[in-house]
C-alpha positions, 0 to 999 in steps of 0.5 A, spaced: 114 811 157 113 810 164 110 803 166 104 803 169 105 796 172 112 793 173 114 786 175 121 785 179 123 777 179 117 774 180 118 767 182 111 763 185 112 756 188 106 752 189 107 747 195 113 749 197 117 744 201 112 738 200 113 733 195 108 736 191 113 742 190 112 746 184 116 753 181 110 756 176 114 762 175 122 763 176 125 771 176 120 774 171 120 781 169 115 785 166 113 792 165 106 793 162 105 801 160 099 805 159 094 804 154 097 797 151 093 791 150 099 785 152 097 779 150 100 773 154 101 767 150 103 760 153 102 752 153 098 749 158 101 749 164 106 755 163 104 760 168 099 764 164 094 764 170 098 764 175 102 771 173 095 774 171 093 772 178 099 776 181 098 782 178 092 784 183 095 780 188 090 775 188 097 770 189 102 773 193 109 772 189 114 767 193 119 772 192 119 779 187 115 784 187 109 787 182 109 795 182 103 799 181 105 806 180 111 804 183 108 801 190 108 794 191 101 791 191 102 787 196 106 791 201 100 792 206 094 787 206 088 793 208 090 796 201 088 790 198 081 792 196 083 798 192 089 794 189 083 790 186 078 796 184 085 799 180 086 792 177 081 788 175 081 781 173 076 777 169 077 770 170 075 764 165 068 762 165 066 768 169 059 767 167 060 762 173 060 768 178 054 771 176 048 771 182 044 777 182 037 777 180 038 782 174 043 784 169 043 791 172 044 789 179 050 784 178 054 789 174 052 794 180 054 790 185 062 792 185 061 799 184 056 799 190 061 795 194 066 801 193 061 806 197 059 809 191 053 813 190 046 810 187 046 815 182 054 815 180 053 807 180 047 807 176 052 811 171 058 807 171 053 801 171 050 803 164 056 806 161 059 798 162 053 795 159 054 799 153 061 798 152 059 791 152 054 792 147 048 790 152 041 794 150 037 797 156 032 791 154 036 786 158 038 790 164 031 787 169 032 780 166 036 775 170 043 774 167 041 766 167 036 767 162 042 771 157 046 767 151 053 764 153 056 771 149 051 776 153 052 772 160 060 773 158 060 780 156 055 782 163 060 779 167 066 783 164 061 789 165 061 788 172 068 789 172 068 795 167 063 798 172 068 799 177 073 803 172 080 799 173 086 802 170 088 795 168 083 790 166 086 783 165 082 777 162 084 770 163 082 766 156 076 771 155 073 767 149 074 760 152 067 756 151 064 761 146 062 759 139 066 763 134 061 768 132 061 770 140 068 770 140 069 774 134 064 780 138 068 779 144 075 780 141 071 786 138 069 789 145 076 789 148 080 792 142 075 798 142 075 798 150 083 798 149 083 803 143 077 808 144 077 808 151 085 807 153 084 802 158 090 798 159 089 790 158 093 784 159 090 779 155 092 772 156 090 766 151 092 759 149 090 762 141 096 765 138 092 767 132 087 771 136 093 774 141 097 776 135 090 780 131 088 784 137 094 785 142 099 791 141 105 787 144 106 779 146 109 775 151 110 768 151 112 764 157 116 758 155 120 754 160 119 759 166 122 765 162 119 770 158 120 772 151 116 779 148 115 780 141 111 785 136 105 781 133 108 782 126 113 778 129 109 772 132 104 773 125 105 767 120 111 763 124 112 759 129 114 763 135 120 758 137 124 761 132 124 767 136 126 763 142 131 760 139 134 767 136 135 769 143 129 774 142 127 776 149 127 782 153 124 786 160 118 790 156 123 795 154 120 799 148 
């Protein structure tokens, strides 16, 4: 299967040439395939969020490339807006970015900013809110009146309304209670399985990554190690590393 996105020899160095220089990623290779749900795990500081932000050009590599359908996403600054429409990134605690007076208007911001008609925007807003399980009764409410889990889902709907080809979620369930976490993961699975949306999910929770992903990438000591959920389930991932289990994303 041809990769939808390819990461080639990606290195990222923070504060280069200073006393605070730090290499976060070092020569990372990665293929992301259409329709998969790729779980990215690793300890705090392993570079998970740094990698996620490279996938929609929020960060530019110190060296290496990120290709979307064979095109370098950083090759033309004028096309970065289009890249970010095609590769949607949901940050940790995305509800902190809610800002409009109603849920409907907040979700409509992205499609409207793409230059879509009010009719098309409305279709996308309703579709996205339905996908995340928010009823029409909340459309005209302030997003700040919603529960924590509902706010998170409204923020995700704002990205889904732009109909990205790839959805990247950075710690999507962080800070939610177990009930809200379970509901959110079920929504992510439905969007991936039923709608065929390619999903990349960054998580420190190995159990949830294994349960909801079709393939796992573990960032460890600036290297990447791949495995199936079954290989990670019920055993310490470190056993795989000691066995030299790694790869460049081939299936």
